[in-house]
Structures are given as structure tokens and as C-alpha cells.
C-alpha positions in Angstrom: 89.3 78.0 118.1 87.7 75.7 120.9 83.8 76.7 120.6 80.7 75.7 122.0 77.0 75.9 120.7 74.0 77.0 122.6 70.9 77.0 121.0 67.4 75.2 122.2 66.1 73.8 119.0 68.1 70.5 118.4 68.1 70.4 114.6 69.6 73.9 115.1 72.5 72.1 117.0 72.7 68.8 115.0 73.5 71.8 111.8 75.9 73.5 113.7 77.8 70.6 114.5 78.0 69.3 111.2 79.2 72.9 110.2 81.5 72.8 112.6 82.8 69.4 111.5 83.8 70.5 108.4 86.3 73.7 109.7 89.7 72.3 110.9 90.3 75.0 112.6 87.5 74.4 114.9 87.1 72.2 117.9 83.7 71.3 119.0 83.9 71.6 122.8 80.4 70.7 124.0 76.8 72.3 122.9 73.8 73.3 125.3 70.0 73.6 125.0 69.7 75.8 127.8 71.9 78.7 128.4 72.2 79.2 132.1 73.6 75.5 132.1 76.7 77.0 130.2 77.6 80.2 132.6 79.7 78.0 134.8 81.6 75.8 131.6 82.3 79.4 129.9 83.8 81.1 133.5 85.9 78.1 134.0 87.0 77.0 130.6 89.0 78.1 127.9 86.6 78.9 125.2 87.8 81.1 122.4 84.4 81.1 120.3 80.5 80.9 121.1 77.5 79.7 118.1 74.6 81.6 120.6 71.3 81.5 119.7 69.2 84.6 120.7 65.7 83.3 121.6 65.6 81.2 124.1 63.1 80.2 126.8 63.8 81.7 130.4 67.3 83.1 129.7 68.0 84.6 126.6 71.6 84.7 124.5 71.8 88.7 125.6 71.1 87.8 129.6 73.8 85.1 129.0 76.4 87.7 127.5 75.8 89.9 130.6 75.8 86.9 132.9 79.4 85.3 131.9 82.4 86.9 133.3 84.9 85.8 130.5 83.9 87.2 127.1 84.5 85.0 124.0 84.1 85.9 120.8 80.6 85.1 119.9 78.6 84.5 116.6 74.7 84.9 116.7 72.3 82.2 115.4 68.6 83.5 115.3 65.5 83.3 113.6 64.7 86.6 113.9 66.8 89.5 112.1 65.3 92.3 114.6 68.3 91.8 117.4 71.1 92.6 115.0 71.5 96.1 116.0 71.9 94.9 119.8 74.1 91.9 118.5 76.1 94.2 117.4 76.7 96.8 119.9 77.2 93.9 122.6 80.6 93.3 120.4 79.2 90.1 118.0 81.6 88.8 115.3 78.7 88.2 113.4 74.9 87.8 113.3 73.5 84.7 111.5 69.8 84.0 110.4 68.5 81.0 110.1 68.7 78.9 107.8 72.2 79.1 107.5 74.1 78.0 104.4 77.5 76.9 104.8 79.3 79.7 102.8 77.3 82.1 105.2 79.1 80.5 108.5 82.6 80.3 106.8 82.6 83.8 106.5 81.7 84.4 110.2 84.3 81.6 111.0 86.6 83.3 108.9 85.7 86.6 110.8 86.4 85.1 114.1 89.8 83.7 112.9 91.1 87.1 112.0 90.3 88.6 115.2 91.5 85.5 117.0 94.7 85.2 115.8 96.7 88.3 116.7 95.6 88.0 120.4 97.6 84.5 120.1 100.6 85.2 117.9 103.5 83.8 117.5 102.0 80.7 118.0 99.8 80.0 114.5 96.1 78.5 115.0 95.5 75.8 111.7 92.4 77.2 110.2 90.4 75.9 107.5 92.4 77.6 104.8 95.6 78.7 106.6 98.2 77.5 104.8 100.4 75.4 106.8 104.3 76.6 105.6 107.2 74.2 105.2 110.2 74.4 103.3 109.4 75.3 99.5 105.3 74.4 99.7 102.1 75.1 101.4 99.1 73.3 101.9 95.4 75.1 101.3 92.2 74.1 102.1 90.3 73.6 99.0 86.9 72.0 98.8 87.4 68.8 101.4 91.1 68.5 101.1 94.6 69.4 101.7 96.3 70.8 98.4 100.0 70.9 98.4 101.3 74.2 96.2 104.8 74.3 95.6 106.0 77.9 95.6 107.8 77.5 92.6 104.7 76.5 90.6 102.6 79.7 91.6 102.6 82.1 89.0 100.1 84.8 91.0 97.8 84.9 93.1 94.0 86.9 92.5 92.0 88.2 95.7 87.9 87.6 95.3 86.5 89.1 98.4 87.2 86.7 101.1 88.5 83.9 98.6 91.5 83.7 96.5 92.7 82.0 92.8 96.1 80.4 93.4 97.2 80.3 89.3 100.0 77.5 88.8 102.1 76.7 85.8 100.1 73.5 84.9 97.4 76.1 83.3 95.1 75.0 86.7 93.9 77.3 89.9 93.0 76.5 93.3 90.5 78.7 95.1 90.4 78.8 98.9 89.2 80.6 101.3 91.9 82.7 102.6 92.7 86.7 102.9 95.1 88.1 100.0 97.1 89.9 103.1 97.8 86.8 105.0 99.2 85.3 102.0 101.3 88.4 101.3 102.5 88.1 104.8 103.4 84.6 104.5 105.1 84.7 100.8 106.9 88.5 100.7 110.1 86.4 101.9 109.7 83.8 99.4 110.2 86.0 96.0 106.6 87.4 96.1 105.3 90.7 95.8 102.1 92.4 95.9 101.2 94.8 93.2 97.5 95.5 93.5 95.2 95.2 96.0 93.7 91.8 94.0 97.2 90.7 93.1 100.2 88.9 94.6 102.8 88.1 91.5 105.8 85.6 91.4 108.8 87.7 90.5 110.4 84.7 89.1 107.6 84.4 86.4 107.7 88.0 85.7 108.5 87.8 81.5 108.3 91.6 81.1 107.1 95.1 82.8 105.1 97.1 80.6 104.3 100.7 82.0 101.7 99.6 84.7 101.9 96.4 83.8 103.5 92.6 84.6 103.3 90.1 82.1 103.1 86.4 83.6 102.4 83.6 81.1 100.6 85.5 78.6 98.5 87.7 81.3 99.0 91.1 81.9 98.3 92.0 85.7 98.1 96.0 86.9 100.6 97.7 88.7 98.6 100.4 91.0 100.3 103.3 91.8 99.9 101.9 95.7 102.0 99.0 95.2 104.4 100.1 92.6 106.9 102.2 94.7 107.8 98.8 96.7 107.4 96.8 94.0 110.1 98.6 92.5 112.2 98.8 94.8 112.1 94.9 95.7 113.3 94.0 92.0 115.7 96.9 92.1 114.6 99.3 89.4 
């Protein structure tokens, strides 16, 4: 996503620049310390996301949104929490209160990506954690590197809110920031099955099925009622 930072505080701008550089799916186009100067750029350029301060002298972030013709995705960045309701009423993706921790910034970017991606299908926009699918493996973002994971080595995947744990045959797991439903869509044709709102399994590694559980590498994973029928149909039971 092509993004712009608008904030009258130089230190806040510097911090956001550093955060943006750490996220592979963001491309910083430019920054502004004056919202008025940004209007023509936003109206004439293809900008996907704006990190926008609200309290700025002479021309606020709210004034800016009302003045622009094109409406990119907006993430508010402000020291004041009292504008939150108004911000969401204007359709903001998220509302970040300064000082902004990086993990909270990442969560906002993920929300923006989930809104942005459907508008741009079938082209896949690389993100900080979106697997790049090639043949029999994928790459996922973990910490500060892209980790290669072979499909055949995956035992199961566990969802943890915004993160997932990918367990592999070497008795290790990789923690990465991505939605479980996105992995489900990517892996469903590769011999994987969603059996619970929190679990995707590699069918090849199932040792046995015991009532409402599957056994994989000595771990019993629950099968929820909502996924049972589709799972059994997939394995022809």
C-alpha cells in the first residue's frame, strides 16, 4: 500500500517513518507537517493509506478529510483520545493514541490490509506477513526475516487472535502476523483442512480421528461442530 504521513510533530513523523520501513507491504510516498499542503497530492496521486494526525494548527485532520476528493484508507494518529468516536464516524480504519507502540501500529496496518486487499484482487499485494506461494512451499514473515516453510513439513496451524503459530515436523513453530482465514484460503487446495475456528491441520499428518478430535504428533486437536461435516467430506468419511 502506498502511504502518506501527515503530522505537525517532527518526532512523531520520524517514528512513523521508522515503523513504515519495518513493514514490507507499506511504501512511503511522502510526509507532510501541514495538512493543507497534502490536499493536492492526495487528490492527484494514487495513495492507499494515510497516517493522519488530528490536532494540527489552522487545519485539522478532520478538516483535511472533508476537503479531499479521493478518500484513501485513514489511520488516525493523535495524542488525544476524545476524537475517537468522530474519527470512526468518518470511516477511519483505526485510531492510534500517542505514544504508539509498534505492535499496535502493526495491528492497524493489518486491518487496513484486510480492507485494501479485496479491492485489488486478483493481484496479490505483498504484506508484512502474507505468504508468497510457490510450488510446495511458502514464505512467512517472522520477526525481521522471511522464513521458508515447506507445506509437507507443516503439522498444523493454531490461530491466536491476530497471530498464528505454524507447527512443523522439526518440533518447532513459527509465529507470524496473519489471519487464519487467509491461510485457510491459501492452503485448502494443498491438503489442509480447517477443523476448528482456531486450527488448520495438514491431513497427511493425521494419525487417527477419535470422536471429536484428531491426533497429530501426539497432540489432540478438537473438531468443532461447524467444521465437522466439511472435514469429513474432504477425507471421505
